N, C-alpha and C positions, 0 to 999 in steps of 0.2 A: 611399392611405396608404403610407408607405415600409416596407420590410421591417425587422423588429427586428434589432438588432445581433447579430453572430454569437455573441458571448459569452452574450447573453440566451437565445438559442435553445439553446445547449449546456447552460446551467445548468438551463433549464426542462425539458429532456429527461432530465436525470440524476436517478437515484434515490439513488445513492451517490456522494459527492464526497470526494476527498482534497485538502486544502489544505496546501501546503508554504510556510512563511515562513522566509526566510533571516536570518542574523545581521545582515546589513547593514541590514535593516529593524527587526529586533527590538531591537537594542542601539543606543542613542543614542551616536554617536561623540564627542560633546562631554562626556558625563558617564559613559560606560561603564555606564549603568544601563538597565533595561528601558524602552523607549519605550511608555509606557502609553497614549498617544493612539492609536497605531497598533493596539495590541492591543484597545483599546476599540472602535475602528471595525470591526475584523475580527470580533470577537465579536458585534457587532450584526448584521453581514451573515450570519453563520452562524446566529444565532438566527432571522432571517427565513427562511432556507432550511429550517431545522428546522420552523418553523411551517407550511411548505408540505408537510411530510411527508417531507422528504429526510433521509437519514442522512449525517452529516458527521464526518470525523476530521481531525485536524491533525498534520502532521509539523513539529516546531518545532526549529530550531537555537537556539543562544544560550547553552547551559550553560557551555561552555568560556570564552567571553568574559566572562560574568557571574562565573564562579568566579575568574578571574584578577583581576578588580577586587576581589573579596571577600578573596582571599588576599594581595594586595599584591605588592610587588616580587619576593618570593621565587618567585612563580609565573611570572614572565616568563622568556623565553629558550627555547632548544631543549631537547628531551628529552621522550620519551613519558610518563615518569612525572609530569612537571609538567602536561602536558595532561590526563592522567587524574585527577590530583588536582584540577585546576581544574574538570573536569567534575563530580566528586563534590561540590565545594563550590557549584557554580552550579546544579545541577539542581533543588535544592529551591527556590531563588529563582525559577527559571523556572516551576515548577509553581505556586508561590504567586501569581505574576503572572497566569497563565492562570485559576486558580481565582477570583481576585478579579473579573476582567472577566466571566466566565460566571455568577458568583453573581448579578450584576445581572439576569440573565435566567432565574434559577432552573434553570440547566442544570448537571448534574453532570459533572465532568471525571474522567478516569482516566488515570494515568500508565502508559505502556508503554515499556520500553527494550529495543531489539533489537540484535543483532549480525547480521552477514551470514549466519551459520549458521542463524539463526532463520527466514529466508525461503528458504534454499537447501538445508536438510536436511529431508526430507519429514516426518518425525515432528514435529519442532519447528514446521515450517510449518503442519501441521494443527492443532497445539495453539494456535499463535498466532492462526490464522484463527478457530478456535472461540471464543477469548477475545474477540477484537475484535468478531466477529459478535454475541456475547452482549451486549456493552456497547452496541453500536449498537441492537440490538433493545430494550434497556432504556431507550433515550433518552439515553444518555450521549454525551459527545464525548471519545473517546480522544485523548490528547496523546502522540504518539510522538516519540522521539529515538533516535539511535544511542547504544548503551551505551558511551560513550567511557571510562568508568571501568575497564572490563575488556577492551575491544577492543584487539587488537594490530594491527599493519599487515597481518598475514596474514588477519585476519578482519574487517577494516573495509570499509565501503562506500566510504569516502573522501569522500563528500559526501552531503548529505541529499536532493539531487535524485534520485539513484539509489535511495536508501532509499524515498523517496516513491513512485517508480514501482513498486518491488518490492511495497510495501504495497498499492498500487492493484491490482496484479496478484493479490496474495494474497486480497484481499477481494472481487474481481470488481467493482471500482468502474467507474462509467460516465464519470467526469470527474476528471482530475488538474489542479489549479490550482497553478502554480508562481509564487509572489509573490517578487519581489526588487527590485533597484534599476534594472531595465530594463523597458521596456514592450513587449517582444516582439523578434522577429528583424528585422534590417535586412540589406540587401544588402552592407553593410560596417559597420565600427564607427562609429556616429554621433558618438562622442566625438572622433574624429580625421578623419572624412570628412564634410564638410557636405553632400555630394551623396548620402549614403546614403538609401535608400528603405525605408520600413517595409513589411513583408509581413504583411498581416492574416490570411491563410488559407493553409494548406498541406494539400493533399489527400494527398500522398505524400512522405515524406522521401527525397530523392535525394542522391547524393554531392555534387552541385552545391550543393544547399541546405545540407547539413552543412558545406561548405567556407566558407560565409558566417559561421559561428560564430566567436566570439573567446573568449579566456580570461577569468579572473576580473577584476573591476573593481578595479584596484589602488588607486583613489582611495577605495574604501570602507573599507579597512583591516581588515575582518573578513570571514569567509566563505571557503570553499574552492572554490566553484563558479564557473560562468561560463556563457555561452551554449552552449558545446560540451557541457558536462555536462547542460544542460537539453534539448538535442536528443537526447542519448543516452537520457535518461530518457523523453522523448517517444516514442522508438522502442520502448523496452520496453513502455510503456503501450499504444501503438498495436497492437502484436502481441498484446496481451492483451485487445483490444477496448475500450480506454479512450481517449477523446479527451484532449488536453492544451491548457490555456490558459496562456500565458506572459504575465504582466502585471506592471506596477509596483505595488507595494503602495499602498494607498489614501493619497493625499497628505493632508497636514494642512490645506492651505489651497487653493492653486491647483489647477485641473483636478480638482475633487472629484467628478466623475461616478463613479457606481458602474459595475461591469462590465456590468450589465444596461442601463445608460443609455448605454453607448457609449464607456467609457474605453478608450483605445488598448491593444490586446493582439494576440497572435498565437494563432490556434486551429489546432491540428494534429489532423487527423481520425484516428479509429481505422481500422485496416486490416482489421478483422474484427469480429465480435460477441464479447461477453464469453463467452457459452456456447460458441460454436464454438471459440474459442481454448483454453479450458480442456479441452474434450473432445479436441481435437487433441493437446494436451500429454499427456494421460493415454493416449490411444490410440496415439500414434506416437512420442513423444519419450522414453519411459521404458523402461529394461530391466526386465523382470518378475523377481520373486524367488520366485514360487511359482505353483501351480495349484489352483483350486477347481473341483470337479466338482459340477454341480447336476442335480436331477431335471427331468422334463419340465414339471411345473407351474411350477417356478421359472423355467425358461428362457422359458416363455410370459409370465410376469409381467415378467421383465426386458425382453422385447421390447415390452411395453406401457408401459415407462417406470417400473416399480416398482423398489424397492430389493431387494437380495439379503438375505434373512433366513436365520438358521441352520437353520430347519426345512426349507429346500429344499436344504441341502448334503448331498452324498453322501460327499465326501472332500476332504481338503486336504493338499497336499504342498508341500515347500519349507521353507527356513529364512528366513522373512520376519518382519518386525517391524510394529508398528502404523504405518500410513501408507505402507507399501511397495506398489508396483504388483504386481498379480497377474493372471494369465490366468484367465478363467472359461470352463469347458468344459461342453458338454452331456453327456448320458449316453453318447454315442458317442465322446467325446473330441475333438469339433470345437470350436474356439475360437469363442465367440459374443460375448465382450465382454472388456474390460480395466477394472480399477478400482483404487482405493486402499482397501486392507483396513483395517478399524478394530480389529482384534485381532492380536496376534502369534500365531505358529504354535502355541505351547504352549497358550495360552488357547483358541484356536479349536478345537483338537482336543477340548476338553472339551464343546463345545456343538453339535457336528455333529448335525443332525437334530432339535434341540430347539426346542420352541415358545418364543416370547419370554418367556412367564410363568415359564419354568423356568431362565432364564439366570442370574439372581442366585444361586440355590441352587448351580448347577454351578460358577460362577466364584468365589463368595465376595465379590463386590462388585457394586454397581449399574452396569449398562451399558445403553447404548441398544440397541434391537432390531436395528439394521442391521449386517450384516457388511460390506457395501459399500453406501453410500448412493447413491441414483440420481444425486445431484449430482456424485459422484466416479466415475461409471461411463460408459464410452464403448463403445457397441455396435459390433461389427465388421461 
């Protein structure tokens, strides 16, 4: 028997999948309306993956293109305010389309709109991760898009390929699938070079491979990305322990093979594991904002992979906020770990040494028992 296609192997191995679909697939260029055939096909694929126990989220472009159609000629032309207005008018149409195709499978969808600050500011990153994680655990399919209604050039991702990669990093996804109007990477642009060769698998992204990428497909008329942005996204994902599949969106008629059946695509391997990438980010890439000193029992518990609880705290110093990185010291002042703290300095000072059952009374609100969760902790 022959080996299964690379895409089938990657999908089978993934527990969490992020699927990005571009405007060039989602919006029919002839009608400027949602291409419901493609959305129906993709929803069916995602329903099958969910039936296998996988968690799936979608990063969907298309709000601006749909909003321009809805608003008419006044929305055409340059100007950030016109794009933002179009996004506002089109986002509800986009979500209505997604809801309709997933309703057929009794799958709940949930809208999430992000700006760059939401994945690159630690507190907002933690909040966004918690919300998406809760939705996935509840069986929903989050539908994400950049919040073009409020985003300015200074806080924009610029394209949903990068947004999808940051989201994959944020939720510790195993696989990022980038669907667009191309079926993977070629040695040259196949639209202009008939001798271009398709590359099915990339173990490591090198400068030579990245030089093969080209810009956005001008023939599509919509979208802001291109192969260059997809490889940039794949690099972000790879460094976060997430593999990337670049594939053409499922065609309506010809070459209707699914990804698992061998539809042409390019698989880019992860360069590390999800857990190792996240721990490295916490342990070595962040400047700490405070220090937490713990007792001997807590230090031993941390070494066994447990979370840091308030009862084991001896002191807390520094002006830190929720989600900020902190050093964790033993009784002698030696650093034993680093982690992302779940309380700000003021609130944490109220619960030092308290058992979990007493936290609500001390804080005045319901809070989880972990001061630093083991998932957000890197031992030294």
